Every structure is written in structure tokens, then in C-alpha cells.
C-alpha angles and dihedrals in degrees: 000000000000120000139155111268101174129102108299094204087067089061092055091048091050092052094040094226137084110266093179091226091157097046116220091001088071090062095049102037114019121173091211091059100035113089089352091277096165091141134111116265120252136054093296095045094108094048121102111279120235121244106270120241122222090260092051091053091050091048093050091050091050090050092050092053094044094048094044090059094038095238124147122229100263094049091045091053090052090052090052092051090050090048092050091053094054120087116255133036112346092213093056092042090055093052091048092053091049092046093049093056110118094237091053093048091051087053094045092050090055099248089124137029094226139016090249091056090045090052090053092049091051092047090054091056100246095138139066127199114211088345095308123112109248121184099168111107092199093056107131112224126206134216112287092024113139118220117193141167110255115257090237090056099047091082093058116111091237094061093041089058091040093057089060091053096045092073088063095046122095116217130196119272092243090064132062126205132199103200096189093052094037088231133134134190131205105230098183145332111287119248123217090256090058092059124073099201126161098223144071108244091188088072088058089057090049090051093056094040096050 
């Protein structure tokens, strides 16, 4: 399964914004803030940037969304096609698909500090969806689906420590979490107002419809 394996701080520097790809570590030790390294990566990163065209702005916004959710180009394109086929606004449909990915839900429920960590936990088979083992990070959940830590994994030291931290974590209103049972439920699809995201998803639609 393909995934990005390079330095994630370089991605934040390229986009010029915090993507929180390392979770809480990005708050405590951010490359953008340390040594004032708010420059693009590469040998020409410190040179004066050109004025961006409309296409360049759309591309950068698409890259920000894609990298935030940890999705490679081919998978992201498939998500966009699926969003365009659904009724309603394509931009909101796209965000809902990305938010309903299993790796993102595991992250949103607080079982992991980052989407990359959540993806690894799912890959290792630590979660069940509606009682069925699911180890596919791109699995798209639906409202009323129940996501839980497998019984065989609850005894692991990681999840014992995690259960203590979950009481301090805030989760979105469209999700519900049972800390004692290490179980979460999807109450509904998230709306745009439920999501505090630092990008303009409409520009992503414009990029693909150009």
C-alpha cells in the first residue's frame, strides 16, 4: 500500500501553514516557528516567490487538503469523483468523504494523536467496525456505524494509557465516544460548520473542473 514516507515537516513548509501532521508535537515543536523557517523547502526556498496564478492557488489548496488527510493523489482523485456523483455541493461532499474515512475517524475520536498514527493502528488490525475487523484505512463509514478497539487489543499498554487520555480529549459533536468501552459511534455526517479547517475546499473543486 502506497504512502508518503518522507519528512512531514517539509510538507508544512511547502504549504506555508501548519498541517498538524505530527499531532500534538506540531504544537510544541513546529519547524515553521523554530528558527523562523517559514520558507519553502529546497535550494531555492529562500528566493523570492513568484506571484501565484489562479491555477497555482487552486493546486496549492488541493495539496493542502490532500496532505492534511494523508491521502495520495490517485486516492484523492477517486474521492473527488465520488463526491461529484453525490447530490449536493461537491465541496462539502468531498470533506464528508474524507472525514468519514476510518483512519480519520480513529483520529477524531482521540485514539491517535495524528492521522498517520491512526492509519498505522488501523493497518495493524486494532479496530472493528460494527463488530467486524476492518484494517483498511480508506474504509468509508456511515452514520450509526460503531467503531471500537478490538477486545484482543484492549489489554495492550498503548490502549490502557490511551483510555486515561481520552477523558481529556474533546471530540466533534457528530461523534460519540464511550471511554470505558473504547467505542465510538458516528452520529451523523459532518457539515462544513462542524469542521474547523484551514483551507477553501471550493478551490479544490475549481481545480478539478478547470
